[in-house]
mmCIF file of the C-alpha atoms, coordinates in Angstrom:
data_MODEL
# 
_entry.id   MODEL 
# 
loop_
_atom_site.group_PDB 
_atom_site.id 
_atom_site.type_symbol 
_atom_site.label_atom_id 
_atom_site.label_alt_id 
_atom_site.label_comp_id 
_atom_site.label_asym_id 
_atom_site.label_entity_id 
_atom_site.label_seq_id 
_atom_site.pdbx_PDB_ins_code 
_atom_site.Cartn_x 
_atom_site.Cartn_y 
_atom_site.Cartn_z 
_atom_site.occupancy 
_atom_site.B_iso_or_equiv 
_atom_site.pdbx_formal_charge 
_atom_site.auth_seq_id 
_atom_site.auth_comp_id 
_atom_site.auth_asym_id 
_atom_site.auth_atom_id 
_atom_site.pdbx_PDB_model_num 
ATOM 1   C CA . MET A 1 1   ? 200.681 208.480 86.089  1.00 0.00 ? 1   MET A CA 1 
ATOM 2   C CA . ALA A 1 2   ? 198.430 206.138 88.044  1.00 0.00 ? 2   ALA A CA 1 
ATOM 3   C CA . GLU A 1 3   ? 201.402 203.908 88.765  1.00 0.00 ? 3   GLU A CA 1 
ATOM 4   C CA . ARG A 1 4   ? 203.366 206.884 90.086  1.00 0.00 ? 4   ARG A CA 1 
ATOM 5   C CA . ARG A 1 5   ? 200.590 207.542 92.579  1.00 0.00 ? 5   ARG A CA 1 
ATOM 6   C CA . ALA A 1 6   ? 200.821 203.964 93.861  1.00 0.00 ? 6   ALA A CA 1 
ATOM 7   C CA . SER A 1 7   ? 203.799 204.407 96.154  1.00 0.00 ? 7   SER A CA 1 
ATOM 8   C CA . GLY A 1 8   ? 205.779 202.372 98.654  1.00 0.00 ? 8   GLY A CA 1 
ATOM 9   C CA . VAL A 1 9   ? 205.188 198.712 99.297  1.00 0.00 ? 9   VAL A CA 1 
ATOM 10  C CA . HIS A 1 10  ? 201.997 198.613 97.205  1.00 0.00 ? 10  HIS A CA 1 
ATOM 11  C CA . ALA A 1 11  ? 203.786 200.018 94.152  1.00 0.00 ? 11  ALA A CA 1 
ATOM 12  C CA . GLY A 1 12  ? 206.480 197.380 94.499  1.00 0.00 ? 12  GLY A CA 1 
ATOM 13  C CA . HIS A 1 13  ? 203.904 194.623 94.832  1.00 0.00 ? 13  HIS A CA 1 
ATOM 14  C CA . ARG A 1 14  ? 202.050 195.817 91.751  1.00 0.00 ? 14  ARG A CA 1 
ATOM 15  C CA . ARG A 1 15  ? 205.247 195.877 89.706  1.00 0.00 ? 15  ARG A CA 1 
ATOM 16  C CA . ARG A 1 16  ? 206.273 192.397 90.857  1.00 0.00 ? 16  ARG A CA 1 
ATOM 17  C CA . THR A 1 17  ? 202.830 190.980 90.092  1.00 0.00 ? 17  THR A CA 1 
ATOM 18  C CA . LYS A 1 18  ? 202.831 192.475 86.601  1.00 0.00 ? 18  LYS A CA 1 
ATOM 19  C CA . ASP A 1 19  ? 206.350 191.229 85.935  1.00 0.00 ? 19  ASP A CA 1 
ATOM 20  C CA . GLU A 1 20  ? 205.354 187.760 87.098  1.00 0.00 ? 20  GLU A CA 1 
ATOM 21  C CA . PHE A 1 21  ? 202.418 187.760 84.685  1.00 0.00 ? 21  PHE A CA 1 
ATOM 22  C CA . LEU A 1 22  ? 204.619 188.905 81.793  1.00 0.00 ? 22  LEU A CA 1 
ATOM 23  C CA . ALA A 1 23  ? 207.107 186.139 82.547  1.00 0.00 ? 23  ALA A CA 1 
ATOM 24  C CA . ASN A 1 24  ? 204.727 183.245 83.202  1.00 0.00 ? 24  ASN A CA 1 
ATOM 25  C CA . GLY A 1 25  ? 201.229 184.285 82.168  1.00 0.00 ? 25  GLY A CA 1 
ATOM 26  C CA . LEU A 1 26  ? 198.550 183.241 84.634  1.00 0.00 ? 26  LEU A CA 1 
ATOM 27  C CA . ASN A 1 27  ? 200.238 179.924 85.395  1.00 0.00 ? 27  ASN A CA 1 
ATOM 28  C CA . GLY A 1 28  ? 200.468 179.416 89.121  1.00 0.00 ? 28  GLY A CA 1 
ATOM 29  C CA . LEU A 1 29  ? 198.396 182.476 90.010  1.00 0.00 ? 29  LEU A CA 1 
ATOM 30  C CA . SER A 1 30  ? 195.451 181.848 92.312  1.00 0.00 ? 30  SER A CA 1 
ATOM 31  C CA . ALA A 1 31  ? 192.028 183.248 91.464  1.00 0.00 ? 31  ALA A CA 1 
ATOM 32  C CA . HIS A 1 32  ? 192.318 186.155 93.879  1.00 0.00 ? 32  HIS A CA 1 
ATOM 33  C CA . ARG A 1 33  ? 195.759 187.098 92.501  1.00 0.00 ? 33  ARG A CA 1 
ATOM 34  C CA . VAL A 1 34  ? 194.403 187.119 88.936  1.00 0.00 ? 34  VAL A CA 1 
ATOM 35  C CA . LEU A 1 35  ? 191.609 189.372 90.147  1.00 0.00 ? 35  LEU A CA 1 
ATOM 36  C CA . GLU A 1 36  ? 194.086 191.527 92.027  1.00 0.00 ? 36  GLU A CA 1 
ATOM 37  C CA . LEU A 1 37  ? 196.053 192.071 88.826  1.00 0.00 ? 37  LEU A CA 1 
ATOM 38  C CA . LEU A 1 38  ? 192.897 193.284 87.087  1.00 0.00 ? 38  LEU A CA 1 
ATOM 39  C CA . LEU A 1 39  ? 191.918 195.546 89.971  1.00 0.00 ? 39  LEU A CA 1 
ATOM 40  C CA . PHE A 1 40  ? 195.202 197.445 89.640  1.00 0.00 ? 40  PHE A CA 1 
ATOM 41  C CA . TYR A 1 41  ? 193.727 199.090 86.537  1.00 0.00 ? 41  TYR A CA 1 
ATOM 42  C CA . ALA A 1 42  ? 190.474 200.172 88.179  1.00 0.00 ? 42  ALA A CA 1 
ATOM 43  C CA . ILE A 1 43  ? 191.965 201.264 91.509  1.00 0.00 ? 43  ILE A CA 1 
ATOM 44  C CA . PRO A 1 44  ? 195.183 203.194 90.845  1.00 0.00 ? 44  PRO A CA 1 
ATOM 45  C CA . GLN A 1 45  ? 196.632 203.065 94.338  1.00 0.00 ? 45  GLN A CA 1 
ATOM 46  C CA . GLY A 1 46  ? 196.496 201.154 97.590  1.00 0.00 ? 46  GLY A CA 1 
ATOM 47  C CA . ASP A 1 47  ? 196.192 197.489 98.488  1.00 0.00 ? 47  ASP A CA 1 
ATOM 48  C CA . VAL A 1 48  ? 193.521 195.717 96.421  1.00 0.00 ? 48  VAL A CA 1 
ATOM 49  C CA . ASN A 1 49  ? 194.274 192.267 97.842  1.00 0.00 ? 49  ASN A CA 1 
ATOM 50  C CA . PRO A 1 50  ? 191.491 192.405 100.460 1.00 0.00 ? 50  PRO A CA 1 
ATOM 51  C CA . LEU A 1 51  ? 188.960 193.435 97.813  1.00 0.00 ? 51  LEU A CA 1 
ATOM 52  C CA . ALA A 1 52  ? 190.046 190.573 95.545  1.00 0.00 ? 52  ALA A CA 1 
ATOM 53  C CA . HIS A 1 53  ? 189.469 188.151 98.411  1.00 0.00 ? 53  HIS A CA 1 
ATOM 54  C CA . ARG A 1 54  ? 186.057 189.682 99.199  1.00 0.00 ? 54  ARG A CA 1 
ATOM 55  C CA . LEU A 1 55  ? 184.949 189.320 95.595  1.00 0.00 ? 55  LEU A CA 1 
ATOM 56  C CA . ILE A 1 56  ? 186.035 185.686 95.366  1.00 0.00 ? 56  ILE A CA 1 
ATOM 57  C CA . ASP A 1 57  ? 184.433 184.890 98.730  1.00 0.00 ? 57  ASP A CA 1 
ATOM 58  C CA . HIS A 1 58  ? 181.189 186.642 97.739  1.00 0.00 ? 58  HIS A CA 1 
ATOM 59  C CA . PHE A 1 59  ? 180.764 185.090 94.281  1.00 0.00 ? 59  PHE A CA 1 
ATOM 60  C CA . GLY A 1 60  ? 182.543 181.795 94.903  1.00 0.00 ? 60  GLY A CA 1 
ATOM 61  C CA . SER A 1 61  ? 185.018 181.820 92.018  1.00 0.00 ? 61  SER A CA 1 
ATOM 62  C CA . LEU A 1 62  ? 186.658 183.966 89.365  1.00 0.00 ? 62  LEU A CA 1 
ATOM 63  C CA . ALA A 1 63  ? 183.958 182.885 86.912  1.00 0.00 ? 63  ALA A CA 1 
ATOM 64  C CA . GLY A 1 64  ? 181.332 183.878 89.459  1.00 0.00 ? 64  GLY A CA 1 
ATOM 65  C CA . VAL A 1 65  ? 182.824 187.375 89.657  1.00 0.00 ? 65  VAL A CA 1 
ATOM 66  C CA . PHE A 1 66  ? 182.793 187.724 85.868  1.00 0.00 ? 66  PHE A CA 1 
ATOM 67  C CA . HIS A 1 67  ? 179.199 186.484 85.641  1.00 0.00 ? 67  HIS A CA 1 
ATOM 68  C CA . ALA A 1 68  ? 177.947 188.942 88.253  1.00 0.00 ? 68  ALA A CA 1 
ATOM 69  C CA . THR A 1 69  ? 175.844 191.883 87.122  1.00 0.00 ? 69  THR A CA 1 
ATOM 70  C CA . TYR A 1 70  ? 176.900 195.492 87.575  1.00 0.00 ? 70  TYR A CA 1 
ATOM 71  C CA . GLU A 1 71  ? 174.402 195.874 90.415  1.00 0.00 ? 71  GLU A CA 1 
ATOM 72  C CA . GLN A 1 72  ? 175.583 192.715 92.166  1.00 0.00 ? 72  GLN A CA 1 
ATOM 73  C CA . LEU A 1 73  ? 179.201 193.840 91.997  1.00 0.00 ? 73  LEU A CA 1 
ATOM 74  C CA . LEU A 1 74  ? 178.344 197.176 93.608  1.00 0.00 ? 74  LEU A CA 1 
ATOM 75  C CA . GLU A 1 75  ? 176.977 195.307 96.613  1.00 0.00 ? 75  GLU A CA 1 
ATOM 76  C CA . VAL A 1 76  ? 180.502 194.221 97.554  1.00 0.00 ? 76  VAL A CA 1 
ATOM 77  C CA . GLU A 1 77  ? 182.294 196.612 99.896  1.00 0.00 ? 77  GLU A CA 1 
ATOM 78  C CA . GLY A 1 78  ? 185.023 198.506 98.061  1.00 0.00 ? 78  GLY A CA 1 
ATOM 79  C CA . VAL A 1 79  ? 183.581 198.081 94.561  1.00 0.00 ? 79  VAL A CA 1 
ATOM 80  C CA . GLY A 1 80  ? 182.831 201.356 92.818  1.00 0.00 ? 80  GLY A CA 1 
ATOM 81  C CA . HIS A 1 81  ? 181.677 202.286 89.336  1.00 0.00 ? 81  HIS A CA 1 
ATOM 82  C CA . SER A 1 82  ? 185.078 201.889 87.642  1.00 0.00 ? 82  SER A CA 1 
ATOM 83  C CA . THR A 1 83  ? 185.725 198.486 89.206  1.00 0.00 ? 83  THR A CA 1 
ATOM 84  C CA . ALA A 1 84  ? 182.259 197.196 88.333  1.00 0.00 ? 84  ALA A CA 1 
ATOM 85  C CA . VAL A 1 85  ? 182.596 198.391 84.729  1.00 0.00 ? 85  VAL A CA 1 
ATOM 86  C CA . LEU A 1 86  ? 186.011 196.757 84.370  1.00 0.00 ? 86  LEU A CA 1 
ATOM 87  C CA . LEU A 1 87  ? 184.762 193.432 85.724  1.00 0.00 ? 87  LEU A CA 1 
ATOM 88  C CA . ARG A 1 88  ? 181.759 193.495 83.372  1.00 0.00 ? 88  ARG A CA 1 
ATOM 89  C CA . LEU A 1 89  ? 184.075 194.393 80.488  1.00 0.00 ? 89  LEU A CA 1 
ATOM 90  C CA . ILE A 1 90  ? 186.272 191.313 80.929  1.00 0.00 ? 90  ILE A CA 1 
ATOM 91  C CA . PRO A 1 91  ? 183.698 188.645 79.885  1.00 0.00 ? 91  PRO A CA 1 
ATOM 92  C CA . ALA A 1 92  ? 182.275 190.914 77.187  1.00 0.00 ? 92  ALA A CA 1 
ATOM 93  C CA . ALA A 1 93  ? 185.716 191.521 75.674  1.00 0.00 ? 93  ALA A CA 1 
ATOM 94  C CA . SER A 1 94  ? 186.568 187.815 75.981  1.00 0.00 ? 94  SER A CA 1 
ATOM 95  C CA . ALA A 1 95  ? 183.411 186.851 74.112  1.00 0.00 ? 95  ALA A CA 1 
ATOM 96  C CA . ARG A 1 96  ? 184.218 189.330 71.338  1.00 0.00 ? 96  ARG A CA 1 
ATOM 97  C CA . TYR A 1 97  ? 187.757 187.978 71.137  1.00 0.00 ? 97  TYR A CA 1 
ATOM 98  C CA . LEU A 1 98  ? 186.551 184.375 70.850  1.00 0.00 ? 98  LEU A CA 1 
ATOM 99  C CA . GLN A 1 99  ? 183.990 185.367 68.251  1.00 0.00 ? 99  GLN A CA 1 
ATOM 100 C CA . GLU A 1 100 ? 186.587 187.066 66.071  1.00 0.00 ? 100 GLU A CA 1 
ATOM 101 C CA . CYS A 1 101 ? 189.097 184.241 66.506  1.00 0.00 ? 101 CYS A CA 1 
ATOM 102 C CA . ASN A 1 102 ? 186.457 181.696 65.522  1.00 0.00 ? 102 ASN A CA 1 
ATOM 103 C CA . SER A 1 103 ? 184.840 183.769 62.802  1.00 0.00 ? 103 SER A CA 1 
ATOM 104 C CA . PHE A 1 104 ? 183.518 181.341 60.247  1.00 0.00 ? 104 PHE A CA 1 
ATOM 105 C CA . GLU A 1 105 ? 182.953 181.870 56.586  1.00 0.00 ? 105 GLU A CA 1 
ATOM 106 C CA . GLY A 1 106 ? 182.006 179.117 54.185  1.00 0.00 ? 106 GLY A CA 1 
ATOM 107 C CA . GLN A 1 107 ? 179.815 176.071 54.098  1.00 0.00 ? 107 GLN A CA 1 
ATOM 108 C CA . ILE A 1 108 ? 178.359 174.417 57.157  1.00 0.00 ? 108 ILE A CA 1 
ATOM 109 C CA . VAL A 1 109 ? 178.866 170.713 56.518  1.00 0.00 ? 109 VAL A CA 1 
ATOM 110 C CA . SER A 1 110 ? 178.958 169.294 60.044  1.00 0.00 ? 110 SER A CA 1 
ATOM 111 C CA . THR A 1 111 ? 177.603 169.950 63.512  1.00 0.00 ? 111 THR A CA 1 
ATOM 112 C CA . TRP A 1 112 ? 181.017 170.865 64.941  1.00 0.00 ? 112 TRP A CA 1 
ATOM 113 C CA . GLN A 1 113 ? 181.110 173.854 62.575  1.00 0.00 ? 113 GLN A CA 1 
ATOM 114 C CA . TYR A 1 114 ? 177.912 175.155 64.167  1.00 0.00 ? 114 TYR A CA 1 
ATOM 115 C CA . GLN A 1 115 ? 179.651 174.759 67.505  1.00 0.00 ? 115 GLN A CA 1 
ATOM 116 C CA . GLU A 1 116 ? 182.659 176.735 66.284  1.00 0.00 ? 116 GLU A CA 1 
ATOM 117 C CA . LEU A 1 117 ? 180.411 179.464 64.941  1.00 0.00 ? 117 LEU A CA 1 
ATOM 118 C CA . LEU A 1 118 ? 177.973 179.726 67.846  1.00 0.00 ? 118 LEU A CA 1 
ATOM 119 C CA . MET A 1 119 ? 179.852 179.022 71.078  1.00 0.00 ? 119 MET A CA 1 
ATOM 120 C CA . PRO A 1 120 ? 181.499 182.473 71.277  1.00 0.00 ? 120 PRO A CA 1 
ATOM 121 C CA . LEU A 1 121 ? 178.086 184.127 70.975  1.00 0.00 ? 121 LEU A CA 1 
ATOM 122 C CA . PHE A 1 122 ? 176.828 182.423 74.136  1.00 0.00 ? 122 PHE A CA 1 
ATOM 123 C CA . TRP A 1 123 ? 179.982 182.631 76.241  1.00 0.00 ? 123 TRP A CA 1 
ATOM 124 C CA . GLY A 1 124 ? 179.328 184.114 79.673  1.00 0.00 ? 124 GLY A CA 1 
ATOM 125 C CA . GLN A 1 125 ? 175.634 184.814 79.056  1.00 0.00 ? 125 GLN A CA 1 
ATOM 126 C CA . ARG A 1 126 ? 173.380 184.844 82.134  1.00 0.00 ? 126 ARG A CA 1 
ATOM 127 C CA . ASN A 1 127 ? 170.072 184.872 80.247  1.00 0.00 ? 127 ASN A CA 1 
ATOM 128 C CA . GLU A 1 128 ? 168.680 182.742 77.470  1.00 0.00 ? 128 GLU A CA 1 
ATOM 129 C CA . ILE A 1 129 ? 169.416 184.119 74.004  1.00 0.00 ? 129 ILE A CA 1 
ATOM 130 C CA . ALA A 1 130 ? 168.358 182.885 70.582  1.00 0.00 ? 130 ALA A CA 1 
ATOM 131 C CA . TYR A 1 131 ? 170.235 183.166 67.280  1.00 0.00 ? 131 TYR A CA 1 
ATOM 132 C CA . LEU A 1 132 ? 169.379 182.255 63.722  1.00 0.00 ? 132 LEU A CA 1 
ATOM 133 C CA . VAL A 1 133 ? 172.081 181.080 61.317  1.00 0.00 ? 133 VAL A CA 1 
ATOM 134 C CA . CYS A 1 134 ? 170.948 182.108 57.837  1.00 0.00 ? 134 CYS A CA 1 
ATOM 135 C CA . MET A 1 135 ? 172.402 180.190 54.884  1.00 0.00 ? 135 MET A CA 1 
ATOM 136 C CA . ASP A 1 136 ? 171.999 179.884 51.151  1.00 0.00 ? 136 ASP A CA 1 
ATOM 137 C CA . SER A 1 137 ? 171.071 176.707 49.292  1.00 0.00 ? 137 SER A CA 1 
ATOM 138 C CA . ARG A 1 138 ? 174.684 175.462 49.497  1.00 0.00 ? 138 ARG A CA 1 
ATOM 139 C CA . ASN A 1 139 ? 174.831 175.878 53.291  1.00 0.00 ? 139 ASN A CA 1 
ATOM 140 C CA . ARG A 1 140 ? 177.068 178.936 53.034  1.00 0.00 ? 140 ARG A CA 1 
ATOM 141 C CA . VAL A 1 141 ? 176.573 181.267 55.983  1.00 0.00 ? 141 VAL A CA 1 
ATOM 142 C CA . ILE A 1 142 ? 175.015 184.598 55.017  1.00 0.00 ? 142 ILE A CA 1 
ATOM 143 C CA . VAL A 1 143 ? 174.574 186.063 58.477  1.00 0.00 ? 143 VAL A CA 1 
ATOM 144 C CA . THR A 1 144 ? 173.994 185.022 62.075  1.00 0.00 ? 144 THR A CA 1 
ATOM 145 C CA . LYS A 1 145 ? 171.169 187.091 63.566  1.00 0.00 ? 145 LYS A CA 1 
ATOM 146 C CA . ARG A 1 146 ? 170.315 187.562 67.214  1.00 0.00 ? 146 ARG A CA 1 
ATOM 147 C CA . LEU A 1 147 ? 166.593 186.962 67.655  1.00 0.00 ? 147 LEU A CA 1 
ATOM 148 C CA . GLY A 1 148 ? 166.151 188.057 71.246  1.00 0.00 ? 148 GLY A CA 1 
ATOM 149 C CA . GLU A 1 149 ? 167.010 187.675 74.904  1.00 0.00 ? 149 GLU A CA 1 
ATOM 150 C CA . GLY A 1 150 ? 164.861 186.646 77.851  1.00 0.00 ? 150 GLY A CA 1 
ATOM 151 C CA . VAL A 1 151 ? 165.160 186.252 81.570  1.00 0.00 ? 151 VAL A CA 1 
ATOM 152 C CA . ALA A 1 152 ? 166.968 183.195 82.890  1.00 0.00 ? 152 ALA A CA 1 
ATOM 153 C CA . ASP A 1 153 ? 165.492 179.996 81.421  1.00 0.00 ? 153 ASP A CA 1 
ATOM 154 C CA . ALA A 1 154 ? 163.069 181.806 79.116  1.00 0.00 ? 154 ALA A CA 1 
ATOM 155 C CA . VAL A 1 155 ? 163.426 183.346 75.667  1.00 0.00 ? 155 VAL A CA 1 
ATOM 156 C CA . GLN A 1 156 ? 160.506 183.819 73.315  1.00 0.00 ? 156 GLN A CA 1 
ATOM 157 C CA . ILE A 1 157 ? 161.110 182.611 69.765  1.00 0.00 ? 157 ILE A CA 1 
ATOM 158 C CA . THR A 1 158 ? 158.207 183.706 67.591  1.00 0.00 ? 158 THR A CA 1 
ATOM 159 C CA . ALA A 1 159 ? 157.554 182.349 64.129  1.00 0.00 ? 159 ALA A CA 1 
ATOM 160 C CA . ARG A 1 160 ? 157.168 185.868 62.783  1.00 0.00 ? 160 ARG A CA 1 
ATOM 161 C CA . LYS A 1 161 ? 160.570 186.983 64.083  1.00 0.00 ? 161 LYS A CA 1 
ATOM 162 C CA . VAL A 1 162 ? 162.314 183.915 62.664  1.00 0.00 ? 162 VAL A CA 1 
ATOM 163 C CA . LEU A 1 163 ? 160.583 184.244 59.301  1.00 0.00 ? 163 LEU A CA 1 
ATOM 164 C CA . GLU A 1 164 ? 161.376 187.961 59.033  1.00 0.00 ? 164 GLU A CA 1 
ATOM 165 C CA . ALA A 1 165 ? 165.046 187.348 59.840  1.00 0.00 ? 165 ALA A CA 1 
ATOM 166 C CA . ALA A 1 166 ? 165.305 184.578 57.261  1.00 0.00 ? 166 ALA A CA 1 
ATOM 167 C CA . LEU A 1 167 ? 163.540 186.536 54.527  1.00 0.00 ? 167 LEU A CA 1 
ATOM 168 C CA . ALA A 1 168 ? 165.568 189.685 55.194  1.00 0.00 ? 168 ALA A CA 1 
ATOM 169 C CA . SER A 1 169 ? 168.784 187.803 54.457  1.00 0.00 ? 169 SER A CA 1 
ATOM 170 C CA . ASN A 1 170 ? 167.351 185.882 51.466  1.00 0.00 ? 170 ASN A CA 1 
ATOM 171 C CA . ALA A 1 171 ? 168.145 182.636 53.253  1.00 0.00 ? 171 ALA A CA 1 
ATOM 172 C CA . THR A 1 172 ? 166.908 179.313 51.924  1.00 0.00 ? 172 THR A CA 1 
ATOM 173 C CA . ARG A 1 173 ? 168.216 177.261 54.867  1.00 0.00 ? 173 ARG A CA 1 
ATOM 174 C CA . VAL A 1 174 ? 168.402 178.252 58.538  1.00 0.00 ? 174 VAL A CA 1 
ATOM 175 C CA . ALA A 1 175 ? 169.507 176.785 61.852  1.00 0.00 ? 175 ALA A CA 1 
ATOM 176 C CA . LEU A 1 176 ? 168.118 177.941 65.173  1.00 0.00 ? 176 LEU A CA 1 
ATOM 177 C CA . ALA A 1 177 ? 170.226 178.051 68.340  1.00 0.00 ? 177 ALA A CA 1 
ATOM 178 C CA . HIS A 1 178 ? 169.558 179.013 71.927  1.00 0.00 ? 178 HIS A CA 1 
ATOM 179 C CA . ASN A 1 179 ? 171.218 178.426 75.284  1.00 0.00 ? 179 ASN A CA 1 
ATOM 180 C CA . HIS A 1 180 ? 170.094 176.898 78.550  1.00 0.00 ? 180 HIS A CA 1 
ATOM 181 C CA . VAL A 1 181 ? 171.522 178.807 81.491  1.00 0.00 ? 181 VAL A CA 1 
ATOM 182 C CA . SER A 1 182 ? 170.643 175.852 83.710  1.00 0.00 ? 182 SER A CA 1 
ATOM 183 C CA . GLY A 1 183 ? 173.763 174.165 82.375  1.00 0.00 ? 183 GLY A CA 1 
ATOM 184 C CA . VAL A 1 184 ? 171.888 171.227 80.811  1.00 0.00 ? 184 VAL A CA 1 
ATOM 185 C CA . ALA A 1 185 ? 172.133 170.982 77.030  1.00 0.00 ? 185 ALA A CA 1 
ATOM 186 C CA . LEU A 1 186 ? 168.872 169.125 76.495  1.00 0.00 ? 186 LEU A CA 1 
ATOM 187 C CA . TRP A 1 187 ? 165.733 170.264 74.735  1.00 0.00 ? 187 TRP A CA 1 
ATOM 188 C CA . SER A 1 188 ? 162.451 170.578 76.574  1.00 0.00 ? 188 SER A CA 1 
ATOM 189 C CA . ALA A 1 189 ? 159.049 169.544 75.268  1.00 0.00 ? 189 ALA A CA 1 
ATOM 190 C CA . ALA A 1 190 ? 158.349 173.238 74.625  1.00 0.00 ? 190 ALA A CA 1 
ATOM 191 C CA . ASP A 1 191 ? 161.603 173.527 72.645  1.00 0.00 ? 191 ASP A CA 1 
ATOM 192 C CA . LEU A 1 192 ? 160.604 170.621 70.432  1.00 0.00 ? 192 LEU A CA 1 
ATOM 193 C CA . ASP A 1 193 ? 157.038 171.891 69.909  1.00 0.00 ? 193 ASP A CA 1 
ATOM 194 C CA . THR A 1 194 ? 158.353 175.339 68.956  1.00 0.00 ? 194 THR A CA 1 
ATOM 195 C CA . THR A 1 195 ? 160.894 173.837 66.574  1.00 0.00 ? 195 THR A CA 1 
ATOM 196 C CA . LEU A 1 196 ? 158.401 171.677 64.711  1.00 0.00 ? 196 LEU A CA 1 
ATOM 197 C CA . ARG A 1 197 ? 155.986 174.612 64.426  1.00 0.00 ? 197 ARG A CA 1 
ATOM 198 C CA . LEU A 1 198 ? 158.747 176.837 63.050  1.00 0.00 ? 198 LEU A CA 1 
ATOM 199 C CA . LYS A 1 199 ? 159.764 174.135 60.591  1.00 0.00 ? 199 LYS A CA 1 
ATOM 200 C CA . ARG A 1 200 ? 156.222 174.064 59.159  1.00 0.00 ? 200 ARG A CA 1 
ATOM 201 C CA . VAL A 1 201 ? 155.966 177.863 58.949  1.00 0.00 ? 201 VAL A CA 1 
ATOM 202 C CA . LEU A 1 202 ? 159.346 178.221 57.266  1.00 0.00 ? 202 LEU A CA 1 
ATOM 203 C CA . ARG A 1 203 ? 158.641 175.426 54.802  1.00 0.00 ? 203 ARG A CA 1 
ATOM 204 C CA . GLU A 1 204 ? 155.573 177.289 53.556  1.00 0.00 ? 204 GLU A CA 1 
ATOM 205 C CA . ALA A 1 205 ? 157.902 180.197 52.729  1.00 0.00 ? 205 ALA A CA 1 
ATOM 206 C CA . GLY A 1 206 ? 160.351 177.934 50.906  1.00 0.00 ? 206 GLY A CA 1 
ATOM 207 C CA . ILE A 1 207 ? 162.903 177.945 53.732  1.00 0.00 ? 207 ILE A CA 1 
ATOM 208 C CA . GLU A 1 208 ? 164.253 174.808 55.365  1.00 0.00 ? 208 GLU A CA 1 
ATOM 209 C CA . LEU A 1 209 ? 164.927 174.637 59.098  1.00 0.00 ? 209 LEU A CA 1 
ATOM 210 C CA . VAL A 1 210 ? 167.903 172.283 59.128  1.00 0.00 ? 210 VAL A CA 1 
ATOM 211 C CA . ASP A 1 211 ? 168.649 172.191 62.848  1.00 0.00 ? 211 ASP A CA 1 
ATOM 212 C CA . HIS A 1 212 ? 167.928 173.549 66.317  1.00 0.00 ? 212 HIS A CA 1 
ATOM 213 C CA . LEU A 1 213 ? 170.972 173.577 68.568  1.00 0.00 ? 213 LEU A CA 1 
ATOM 214 C CA . ILE A 1 214 ? 170.768 173.722 72.351  1.00 0.00 ? 214 ILE A CA 1 
ATOM 215 C CA . ILE A 1 215 ? 173.875 175.091 74.072  1.00 0.00 ? 215 ILE A CA 1 
ATOM 216 C CA . ALA A 1 216 ? 174.825 174.975 77.738  1.00 0.00 ? 216 ALA A CA 1 
ATOM 217 C CA . ASN A 1 217 ? 178.284 176.067 78.854  1.00 0.00 ? 217 ASN A CA 1 
ATOM 218 C CA . ASP A 1 218 ? 180.692 174.165 76.586  1.00 0.00 ? 218 ASP A CA 1 
ATOM 219 C CA . ASP A 1 219 ? 178.167 171.486 75.576  1.00 0.00 ? 219 ASP A CA 1 
ATOM 220 C CA . MET A 1 220 ? 175.835 171.433 72.570  1.00 0.00 ? 220 MET A CA 1 
ATOM 221 C CA . VAL A 1 221 ? 173.170 169.057 71.276  1.00 0.00 ? 221 VAL A CA 1 
ATOM 222 C CA . SER A 1 222 ? 171.622 168.970 67.827  1.00 0.00 ? 222 SER A CA 1 
ATOM 223 C CA . MET A 1 223 ? 167.982 168.110 67.201  1.00 0.00 ? 223 MET A CA 1 
ATOM 224 C CA . ALA A 1 224 ? 168.852 167.135 63.651  1.00 0.00 ? 224 ALA A CA 1 
ATOM 225 C CA . ASP A 1 225 ? 171.557 164.701 64.765  1.00 0.00 ? 225 ASP A CA 1 
ATOM 226 C CA . SER A 1 226 ? 169.057 163.286 67.270  1.00 0.00 ? 226 SER A CA 1 
ATOM 227 C CA . GLY A 1 227 ? 166.598 162.538 64.459  1.00 0.00 ? 227 GLY A CA 1 
ATOM 228 C CA . LEU A 1 228 ? 163.916 164.894 65.731  1.00 0.00 ? 228 LEU A CA 1 
ATOM 229 C CA . LEU A 1 229 ? 163.580 166.936 62.536  1.00 0.00 ? 229 LEU A CA 1 
ATOM 230 C CA . ASN A 1 230 ? 163.099 164.036 60.144  1.00 0.00 ? 230 ASN A CA 1 
ATOM 231 C CA . ASP A 1 231 ? 159.871 164.217 58.182  1.00 0.00 ? 231 ASP A CA 1 
# 
């Protein structure tokens, strides 16, 4: 019914754009045309091309639009509740899709498997988040638990929270992971101090901290591979 309300030249443009996508995917479509295609479903009639351009100009790129908060999106002229919700839904749905596609069950035997397991959890995140991968004595994943979220560049990882998460899943081996929204996958002195303290606390409970992984965008570094967790 929404498409029936979009009449005249705009209706024809919408149909042609959708047909082009069905025929070729997003190949050859500029960022503002990709955004325009999405906006069709939040704004049922009229020309959304100017709004697509405003959004790209305001946030700098398609990724910038998808990383914007609900409140930031509403600051752009022409963006209402439905449009802002749709644009926030896209990265959230994409992250869920990647997580389900890369769902991992079995033994963790190499660092790249941590990357496969964890990357979808951090995709598109604007704040620092910490996760704990809980495993049994054979490195089989029991559960991956979210420990908390902080403001940009700061997430508190307490020994008590990590220990409780590990004990609740009957884990004997765990790996910690958190992201750096700065885009630099490199541990800080505070990261290393926290990791070594957690390693001692967990060891007293009979649980081994096997790694702490730092993730930034599509990059990841391992403290274990860097030799920082050797006794």
